[in-house]
Structures are given as C-alpha cells and as structure tokens.
C-alpha positions in Angstrom: 0.0 0.0 0.0 1.3 3.5 -0.9 2.0 5.9 1.9 -1.3 7.7 2.8 0.7 10.9 3.7 1.6 11.6 0.0 -0.3 14.4 -1.7 -2.0 12.1 -4.3 -1.7 8.4 -3.2 -2.4 5.8 -5.9 -3.8 2.9 -3.9 -7.5 3.0 -3.0 -6.7 2.1 0.7 -4.2 5.0 0.9 -6.7 7.4 -0.6 -9.3 6.5 2.0 -6.9 7.0 4.8 -5.7 10.2 3.3 -9.2 11.7 3.1 -9.8 10.6 6.7 -6.6 12.3 7.9 -7.2 15.5 6.1 -11.0 15.9 6.4 -11.9 19.5 5.9 -13.8 21.1 8.8 -17.2 22.3 7.5 -18.9 25.1 9.5 -22.5 25.6 8.6 -23.6 29.2 7.9 -25.2 30.8 11.0 -28.7 32.2 10.8 -29.2 36.0 11.0 -32.2 35.9 13.4 -32.9 39.6 13.3 -33.4 39.5 9.5 -36.7 37.6 10.0 -40.1 39.4 10.7 -41.4 39.6 14.2 -44.2 37.0 13.4 -41.5 34.5 12.6 -39.5 35.3 15.7 -42.5 35.2 18.1 -43.5 31.8 16.8 -40.0 30.3 17.3 -38.4 32.4 20.1 -41.5 33.9 21.8 -39.9 37.4 21.6 -39.9 40.2 19.0 -36.6 41.5 17.5 -36.5 44.5 19.9 -37.0 42.2 22.9 -34.4 39.8 21.7 -31.9 42.7 21.4 -32.9 43.8 24.9 -32.3 40.3 26.3 -29.0 40.2 24.5 -27.9 43.5 26.0 -28.6 42.3 29.6 -27.2 38.8 29.1 -24.2 39.5 26.9 -21.8 40.0 29.8 -22.7 36.5 31.1 -22.9 34.4 27.9 -20.3 35.9 25.6 -17.4 33.7 24.6 -14.0 34.8 25.6 -12.5 34.0 22.2 -13.6 34.3 18.6 -11.5 31.5 17.4 -13.1 28.5 15.7 -16.2 30.5 14.6 -17.4 30.8 18.2 -21.0 31.7 18.7 -22.0 35.3 19.4 -24.0 36.2 22.5 -27.1 36.7 20.2 -26.7 33.3 18.6 -26.3 31.7 22.0 -29.4 33.4 23.3 -31.5 32.5 20.3 -30.5 28.8 20.6 -31.6 28.8 24.2 -34.9 30.6 23.5 -35.8 28.1 20.7 -35.2 25.3 23.2 -37.4 27.0 25.8 -40.1 27.8 23.3 -40.6 24.3 21.8 -39.1 21.9 24.3 -37.8 19.7 21.5 -34.8 17.4 21.5 -31.4 19.1 21.5 -30.5 17.7 18.1 -33.7 19.1 16.7 -32.9 22.5 18.0 -29.4 22.2 16.7 -30.7 21.3 13.2 -32.9 24.3 13.2 -30.2 26.6 14.4 -27.4 25.1 12.3 -25.4 23.9 15.3 -24.5 20.7 17.0 -26.2 19.0 19.9 -23.3 19.8 22.3 -23.4 23.4 21.3 -27.2 23.6 22.1 -26.6 22.0 25.5 -23.9 24.5 26.4 -25.9 27.4 25.1 -29.0 26.4 27.2 -26.8 26.0 30.2 -25.1 29.4 29.8 -28.4 31.3 29.4 -30.1 29.4 32.3 -27.3 30.4 34.7 -27.3 34.0 33.4 -31.1 34.4 33.8 -30.8 32.8 37.3 -28.5 35.7 38.3 -31.3 38.1 37.3 -34.0 36.3 39.3 -34.3 38.9 42.0 -34.3 41.8 39.5 -37.3 40.5 37.7 -39.1 38.3 40.2 -39.8 40.6 43.1 -42.3 40.2 45.9 -44.8 41.7 46.3 -44.0 43.4 43.0 -42.2 46.2 41.3 -45.1 48.6 42.1 -45.5 50.1 45.6 -47.6 48.0 47.9 -50.4 50.6 48.1 -50.7 50.7 44.3 -50.9 46.9 44.1 -53.8 46.9 46.7 -55.6 49.6 44.8 -55.3 47.7 41.5 -57.0 44.6 43.1 -58.9 44.9 46.4 -58.1 46.3 49.8 -55.8 43.6 51.2 -54.8 41.2 48.4 -51.1 41.3 47.4 -50.9 38.1 45.5 -52.5 34.8 44.4 -50.7 31.5 45.1 -50.8 28.1 43.5 -48.6 25.1 42.7 -47.9 23.2 39.5 -46.0 20.2 38.4 -43.2 20.2 35.7 -42.7 16.6 34.4 -39.2 15.4 34.3 -38.8 12.5 31.9 -35.4 11.3 33.1 -35.5 10.4 35.8 -39.2 9.6 36.0 -40.5 12.2 38.5 -42.1 15.6 38.7 -40.6 18.8 39.8 -43.0 20.6 42.2 -43.0 24.3 42.5 -45.3 27.1 43.5 -45.8 30.6 42.0 -47.3 33.8 43.3 -48.6 36.5 40.9 -50.7 39.6 40.8 -53.3 40.9 38.4 -51.0 41.7 35.5 -49.7 38.1 35.2 -46.4 39.0 36.7 -44.9 36.2 38.8 -43.6 37.7 42.0 -42.3 34.6 43.7 -41.2 31.2 42.6 -40.0 28.1 44.6 -38.7 25.4 42.3 -36.7 22.8 44.1 -39.2 20.2 45.4 -40.3 16.8 44.0 -43.8 16.6 42.8 -44.8 14.3 45.7 -44.5 17.1 48.2 -47.7 18.9 49.1 -48.2 22.5 48.2 -48.7 23.5 51.8 -45.4 22.1 52.8 -43.6 23.8 49.9 -45.0 27.2 51.1 -44.3 26.4 54.8 -40.6 25.7 54.0 -40.2 28.8 51.9 -38.5 32.0 52.9 -41.6 34.0 52.1 -43.6 32.1 54.7 -41.1 33.1 57.4 -41.3 36.8 56.3 -45.1 36.7 56.5 -45.0 34.9 59.9 -42.7 37.7 61.2 -45.2 40.4 60.0 -42.9 41.8 57.3 -45.8 42.2 54.8 -49.2 43.9 55.3 -51.6 42.0 53.2 -52.9 38.6 52.3 -52.4 35.9 49.7 -55.3 34.0 48.0 -55.0 30.2 47.7 -57.1 27.1 47.2 -57.8 24.4 49.7 -54.4 22.9 49.1 -53.2 25.5 51.7 -54.3 26.0 55.3 -56.3 29.1 56.2 -54.0 31.5 58.0 -54.1 35.2 58.9 -52.2 36.0 55.7 -53.4 33.2 53.5 -57.1 33.2 52.7 -58.7 29.9 51.4 -62.3 29.0 50.5 -64.8 27.9 53.1 -64.9 24.1 52.9 -68.7 23.9 53.4 -70.0 27.4 52.7 -73.4 28.5 53.9 -75.7 30.3 51.5 -75.2 34.0 51.5 -71.9 35.8 52.5 -69.8 32.6 52.7 -70.9 31.5 49.2 -70.3 35.0 47.8 -66.8 35.0 49.4 -65.9 31.7 47.9 -67.1 32.8 44.4 -65.1 36.1 44.6 -62.0 34.2 45.8 -62.3 31.7 43.0 -62.7 34.4 40.4 -59.7 36.4 41.7 -57.5 33.4 42.2 -58.1 32.3 38.6 -55.4 34.9 37.7 -52.6 32.6 39.0 -54.0 29.6 37.1 -54.1 31.8 33.9 -50.5 32.9 34.6 -49.3 29.3 34.9 -51.1 28.5 31.7 -49.5 31.4 29.9 -46.1 30.3 31.2 -46.4 26.8 30.0 -47.9 27.8 26.7 -45.1 30.3 26.1 -42.3 27.9 27.0 -43.3 24.4 25.9 -40.2 22.8 27.4 -42.0 23.0 30.8 -44.5 20.4 29.5 -41.7 17.8 29.9 -38.0 18.2 30.7 -35.4 15.6 29.8 -32.8 16.7 32.3 -31.7 16.0 35.8 -33.8 17.6 38.6 -31.0 20.1 39.4 -30.9 21.3 35.8 -34.7 21.3 35.7 -34.8 23.8 38.6 -32.5 26.2 36.7 -34.6 25.9 33.5 -37.9 26.6 35.4 -36.3 29.7 37.0 -35.0 30.9 33.6 -38.5 30.5 32.1 -40.1 32.5 34.9 -37.6 35.3 34.4 -38.2 35.3 30.7 -42.0 35.2 31.3 -41.8 38.4 33.4 -39.7 40.1 30.9 -42.1 39.2 28.1 -45.1 40.4 30.2 -43.4 43.7 31.0 -42.6 44.2 27.4 -46.1 43.2 26.4 -45.1 40.4 24.1 -47.8 38.2 22.6 -48.3 34.8 24.1 -49.7 31.6 22.4 -53.2 30.5 23.0 -53.6 28.7 26.3 -54.6 25.1 25.7 -57.6 23.7 27.6 -55.5 21.2 29.6 -56.4 20.4 33.2 -53.3 20.7 35.3 -52.6 18.2 38.0 -54.8 18.7 41.0 -53.6 18.2 44.5 -55.4 15.4 46.2 -58.0 16.8 48.6 -56.7 16.9 52.2 -58.5 18.5 55.1 -55.8 20.7 56.4 -56.0 22.1 59.9 -57.1 25.7 59.8 -55.4 28.2 62.1 -57.9 29.8 64.6 -56.6 33.3 63.7 -56.9 32.5 60.1 -60.6 31.7 60.5 -61.1 34.9 62.5 -59.6 37.0 59.7 -61.6 35.1 57.0 -64.9 35.6 58.9 -64.1 39.3 59.4 -63.4 39.8 55.6 -66.6 37.8 54.8 -68.7 39.9 57.2 -67.2 43.3 56.1 -67.2 42.8 52.3 -69.8 40.2 51.5 -72.7 41.0 53.8 -75.6 42.8 52.2 
C-alpha cells in the first residue's frame, strides 16, 4: 500500500486513509435571526426582534465567549438557541438542526443562558411586585397582594415531577417562585418551608395571599370555606375563586409560552434552573407586552383533597373579611 501521507496516493486504501486524515472542517452558515419578521421570531423564540436585542444586552456579559477562534457563537446566537429550546421543548439535536449547530453546542448554550437568567432572578421576580404596595392593593382589592398556586413540571429522566409554587398579581407578573421540590411534596409544605412564609410569619408584609384548599387558612393566606353556607360565605368563595383564577391563567401562559415546561429531559437540578429561567423570561415578556400563544384547555394536575387544619386566627380573619365585604 502506498503511503497515505503523500499528496496524491495511488492505492485505494491509501486514498481512503488520506481523506480521513485531512478531512476539511465544515462550518454551517449561521442564521441571522434579526433579519426575520417579528411574526417568525414570536413563533419560534417567543420574543420580537426588539425584545431579543434587549435580552442580548442584559445577558451579553454573562454568555459571551472569551474567544472568537473557531467561529465561536456570538451572544445573540447563544441566546436564540436557548430561546428556541425553551419555546418548543424539542430534543437538543432538533434545536441544533434548526439553528445550524451541533447538539453539544445547544446543550452548552442552554446552560449558559439558564445560569445568566438565574442571576437576574431577584431583579425581575420581586415580591410583592415592582409597584409600591399601596398601588398593588388599589389595583385589586383592599388587602390582596398576590394569588398563590402550585404546579408540576414533568421530568422524563428520571421519571419524577418537579413541584413548584408561584405567586402572581393581576398583571400576570410572577412575584415569587419556589422550584426545588419533588412533585410528591404537598403545596402546603412547599410554602411552609419557603423564605416567604417566614417573612409573613414575622409580620414583614401587610396583606394577604389567596390560595385554594391545598393550603391552610392562615391570617395572611385566605382559602375558601370548605362547606360554605348560603349568603356571604358562598359570595366570598365565588369572589376568591374568580380572583385566584389569575394565577391559574399565569401558569397556563407560562407553559404555553415555554413548551419545554411540558416535559424536561434533564436532571432535577438542571430542571430547577430551566424553570427559574423561564419564569424570568415570562416576566420580561409580560413587562414588554409580548404576545403569548393561546392557552390550551389542559387540566393541570390537581392536588389530592386533604382536610388541612385551619389556624384559629386565620378563621377569624376570614370571617371578618366575609362579614365586612360580603354581607348585604
């Protein structure tokens, strides 16, 4: 066999080895995302061109590559790869095919953007909100500063659910998120173990949260009457249900906007970071008034009914609200 290191070897075997040794690196052309219309961008990335530029400006210090050798991705390309993954929840190689990159590049880009958004959590997810407390109360009713509910994010590997709870107010802004519990943990325990619970218990907030019967009735957490009597109690339950529907709508918008939350194929630790990143992006999209996809009529997992013990002071506050606001 002729030497495969010659410029033009004669033998077939040497030619095969020669091509293998000197295979030319092929770099696929990158997409210019901002050249597409906003309708195209909203469908695939959930953000318009101006919002993508805004995100790139605030995330660029955290996701930029330190070198431009080897046709390294720009911060904008890294961001758009992650946004496409969040938006459709597809396999990494499918996202890579759409973005003209490899699977490993998609994985690194998603990780970079998740960690960058996690650093911005307390800038965009603020309890009780970015508005002054008095303005929040005037926008809703006298005492309410948020609506609270839990949801499950399926994790397909390993086979378990990530349980988290969200608090939002009337503009679909999420003001608090707790994403670190397995789905088997009850909503009430997730709230009880949170830092927000301790702050309410210490009297740091003047207001109440609305919740369903998955939470105990407490002086700062109002839940429905388990067996309402006709009249004020029934009116109270109806008003609470209608007001609390806002948090269910917010969860629906969050999952419709970022389809990856319908089922994550990552470890629980990575799932927590992705959930937090999607919450931050949801608030940014809401603040910037970005369109969101239609909310599918899918019944989210309901907590099994458990008769939780109600705090005596909670019942007193609930009865006082019912008497003051719902008595003819």
